[in-house]
N, C-alpha and C positions, 0 to 999 in steps of 0.2 A: 588266263587259264583256258585251254581249248574246250570247246563244247563237248559234252558227253553225247554218245549215240543213244537215241531214244526209240523204243519200239512199241508197237501195239500188240498186246498179248490177250486181250479179251474184248468182246463186243456184247453189249446188252441192249436189247431193243424191245419197246412196247409200241406196237403199231396197229393200224386197222387190219392187218393180216394175222394178228395174234401175238403171243408172247414169245420172244426169243429171236435170235438172229437167223435161225434156219428157216422158219416160216416166212420171215421178212424177205430173205434172199430168194427163196423159191418163188415167191410171188413176183418179185421184180424181174427175175431172169426169165419168167414165163409171161410177162406183159399183163399181169393181172391188175385189176382196177379196184382200189379201195374206196372209191367215191360213191355215195348213194344219197338218198333223201335224208334230211335231218330227222333223227329220232329222239334225241335227248330233250327236245322241247318242241312246242308247236311253233313252226316257222312260217305258217301259212300267210301271215300278214307282212312278211319281209320280202324284199326284192330278190334275195338269194336264199334258196331253200335246200342247198346241197352241202355236204361235208364228208370228210373221211374220218369216221368215228371208230374208236376202239370198243366195239359193241359188246364183246364177250369178256372184257377184262374183269377180273375178280381180285380186288386189292387184298382180300383176306387170305389169299394164297401166299402173300409176302409180308403182311403186317398183322399184328394182333388186332382183332375186330374192334376193340375199344379205341386203339390208336387210329384205325381207319375212320371211325366216326368223328374223331377229334381233328382230323387233318383234311386238307384240300385234295381234290382229285389230281392236281398237278404234282403234289408231293407223293401220292400213291404211285403215279407213273415212275417218278424218279427213283423211289426206293426199289420198286420192282426191277427196273432196268439196271440199277447198280448191283443188285444181288445176282441177276443173270450174268452181268459182265464178270463179276468175281468168280462165279461158277465156271464160266467159259474159259477164264484165264487159269483155272486150276489153283487158285490162291488158297492156301491153308492159313486162315487168319491167326492161328495160334503159333505159326512159325515165321511170321514177318514182324518187323519192328514197327509197331503202331505209331511211334513218334515220327516216323518217316513215311507215313501213309496218309496222303492228302485227298481232299475232295473239292473239286471246282465244278459245280453244277449250277447252271443259270436258267433263267426263265425270262422271256420277253415281257410277259404280262403278269405272271405270278398267280395268286389265288383269286382268279376272277369269279369262280363259283361262290367262294366265301364272301366276296364283296357284294355280289348281287343278293345272296340269301340274307345276309346280315342287314343290308340296307332295307330290304323288304320287312324284316322283323322290326327294325327300328321305326319305320314309317307306319306299319300296320298295328304294332303291339306296344310300342314305346321303348324307351332306353333300357329299362330293366330286362328286356328280353334279348338284348344283345349278348352274344356268347363271349365269355372271357378268353376263348381261343381265337376270336376274330382277328386281332392284330397279328399274332404270330403266323396264322394261316394265310393271310393275304400277302405277307412279305415275300419278295422274289428270291431271297436268300434262304428261305426256310427249308427247301428240299435238300440243299447242300448240308445244312445243319442236321436234319433228321437222318440223312444217310450216314453221316459221320457218327452220330450217337448210336445208330443201329449196328454199325460195323466196328465201332471203337477206333475210328481213324483220327489220330491226334495231330497230324501234320497240318500243312497249309489248308485253310478252308475259307472260301468266300464265294460269292456269286457274281457272275458277270451279267449285266443287263444292257444290251445294245440291240433291242428289238429283234429283228429276224437274223441278225449276225451273231446273236448271243452264243449259240452252241459252238460256232467256229472260234470266237474269241476265247471262250472258256477253255477249249482244247489248246489253243495257241498259248494262252497264259500258263497252262499246266506244262506245256512243252518247255517254256522258258525256265520255270522253276526246276524242272528235272535236268535240263542242260547245265544249269549252274551247280548241280549236285546237292541241292537242298533236300530232296526227297528221293525215295526209292521207287515208289508207286503213287500215281495219282489217278483217281476216277474223275473223268471230266466229260462234260456234255451239257445237254439241255433237256428241259421238260416243259410241256405246255398242255393246258386243258382249257382252251378258250372257246370251245363250241358252246356258247351260252347266249341267251337272248340279248343282253346288253352289248356284248362283244360284237355279235352279228349286226345289231342296229347301228353301232358306231362305224364299223367298216362299210356297211351299206350306205350310210350317210356320206362317206368319203367317195363313194362310187368306185371302190377298189375291188369288189367281189364280182364273180361271174353271175350274171343274171339272165343269160339267154338260154340256159339249158336246164331249167328246173324240171322239165318233163323228160329230159334225157341226162340224168346225173352223170352217167359214165362218160359222157362226151364233154363235160364242163371244163376240166383242167386240160389245156391243150397248148403247152409252151411252144413258142416259136411258130405256131400255126397262124395263118393270116386271119382266121376267125376267132382268135383269142379275145376275151372280153373282160378278164379279171381273174383273180385268184380264187381257189377253192380252199376253205379252211380245213386243216387236218389237226389231229391231236395225237399225243404220244410222247415218248421219251427215248433218247439215245444216250448211253453212257459207255465211254471207251476207257479201257485200262491202258494207260501209258506207263512205261516202265523203263528204267535204266537198263541198257542192253546187258551189262555185266550181271546185274541182279537177276534178270530174266534167265540168262544162261545158267547161272549158279543154281537156280531152283528147278531147272529143266523145263521151263515153260515153252509152249508152242508160240511161234512168232508169226503174225500175219504179214507185217511189213515194218519198215522204218518210217517214222515221221520226222522229216528233216527241214521243212520250211514253213514259215509263218509270216504273213504280212497283214498289216492293218493300216488303213488310211481313212480320211474323211473327205467327202465332197465339198463340205463348207458351202453349200449351195441352197438348200431348202429343207424345211422340216419333214416333208414327206416325199416330194418329188426328187428322184435321182438326177444327177447331171446326165442329160440325155446323150451327151457325147462320150460318156464312159471314161472320163479322164481320171477320176478318183479310183475306179476299179482297175484301170490299166496300171496305175502306179502301184496299187496293192499287189497285182500279179507280178510286176517287176520285182518288188521287194521280196515276195515269196520265193521266186525263182532264184534270185541272188542269194537269199538266206540259205537255200538248200545247196547252192554251189553247182547247179546244173545249167545246161544250155537250153534254149527254147526248143531246139530240135530233139531234145531227149524226152520232152513231154508227149505222152501218148493219148491221154484222155483227160477231159475236164468234166466233172459233175457240176453243171451250172446251177446258179440260183434259180433261173428259169421259172418264174412265178406264174406265167400265163397272162401277165398284164401287158398292155401295149407298149409302155415305156421300158419296163425292165428288160424284156427279151431283146428289144432293139439295141439298148445301150450295152448289154452284155456282149452281143455280137460285135458291136463297134469296138468295145474294149479289147476283145480277143484279137481283132484285126490290128489294132494299134500295137499290141505287144508282139504278136507272132508274125505279122507281115504275110508274105506269101505262104509261109508254113501253116497258117491258120486253116487253110483248106484241107490240109492233111490230118488235122486233129479230129478225133471223135469227141463230140460234145453232146451230152444228153441231160435231160431234166427228169429225175425220178419223181418230182412233184406231180407229174402227169398221172402217177399211180397212187401216191400217198397223200396228195393234197399238200398244202403249205402249212407246216407245223410251227410256224413262227419261230420262237426261240429254240425249239428243239431241232429245227431243220438242219443246222450245221452239223450236229452230232450224228443224226441219221445219215447224212450224206457223207460224212467221214467214214462211217461204217460201210457204206456202199463202196467207197474207194478202196478200203482194205479188202473187201470181198472180191472186188474186181481184179485186184492184183493177185490175190490168192487163187482165184478160180479161172482167170483168163476169159471171163464173160463180162461183156459191157452191157449194162441194162439199157433199155430203149427209152425214147421219148414217145409215148403212145398218143393217140388222137392227132397225130401229125397227118393232116389230109390236104391242106391247101398251103403250098409254099408262099412265104412272104419275101418279096424281093429284098427287103431290108434285113432279113434273117437268112443268110446264105451259106451257113456252115453245114457240116455233116452231123446232123442231130440224131443219128442212129434211129431212124424212124420205125416205130411200131414193133420191131422185133429185135430181141437181144442178138448180140454179135460176139462170136469167139475171136479173141485177139490176145496176143501176148502184151500185157501191160506192165511196163517197168516203172513208169512214172505217171502218177495221177494227181490232179489238183481238184480241190473242192472250193467253190466260191460262194459267198453269201453277202447280202446287203441288208441294211436295216434303216427304218425311218430315223431321221436325224443325219443321214448321209454317211452312216457307218459302213465300211467295207472290210471284209475279212477273207483270207484265203489260207489254205493249208496244202502242203505238198507231201506226198507219200511215195516211197521208193520200195521196189522189190529188194529183198535181202539176197 
């Protein structure tokens, strides 16, 4: 049976730039920076003291206050992003088949805030002080379940967990279900709220985070720059409405673009370090391009994983060279993590939204803080300022601890 055409009809985003796709896109296209000093907790004794926080987020705008108190911050983000995506897509929930309406929202970490608070309660006040909501709230699948309950979505529902590739894999798996005709609409993406003391302590212990810019937070996330020294934690959620083309047309939906390619591979190399030659990511890109049925010369833009870590940015550059050869120098490649920070499991969904908006608007967001070229990172990273360009094909790539690689391909309709 031939694959069905799948399109993106709605984008929902909770980011350091506010609620909704418009504030998010305005910030990225104008090179705004969402990174600042950590304010959610006292980080003065940690090596990294900067983050991209959703400082003005109010969960009570999207959920009953009682449910807000009972659930984790990462679930708050997911519910809000899902509702914004549904609104952006113009979906009338009373007019769709809820049995063919799915939700695939993942999280790389899950309820970290819940884990820390409840562990503290257990240690300081004893087992009887542990909340009965602890177990549900820490689970990485709970945001997907809560969104489905809230919206009455009775189709496919599960959560993908593949660290920082989570959002990409969730969207890719949703694409497969829709292409097989199993659902009409799926909300897919990722949510993360890991700006917490224990999370920071763990990543700092791994020496993965940026530590050289605590006094200049806005300069800390600098993908592909020679002075990059680690990633900057971000938080938020991205939820994308994927829909069968015929279904979208029938209800008169606006269409951002087609999503037509998905690839997933594993480095099978190390639990945290990527294959520095980029072989796993290169194969993932090849699979994605072949799945979409396009040639390498048709690809205009890559939204890179671009974490601002020494190894990642070098290996991504190497992988792009492996796949695209001489054409690699003609590609535009940027990392919006330079502005949003690294949202871990939410990154892939946020960056899928970037690709959709890039195709829609003809604006390629930049890599900011690009000041000192690295000889091992020699592509066109759209430095510091957005660029107008006609984008027909865009790719988003993401990598996760465990060696997970994921990529998605988007096409102009």
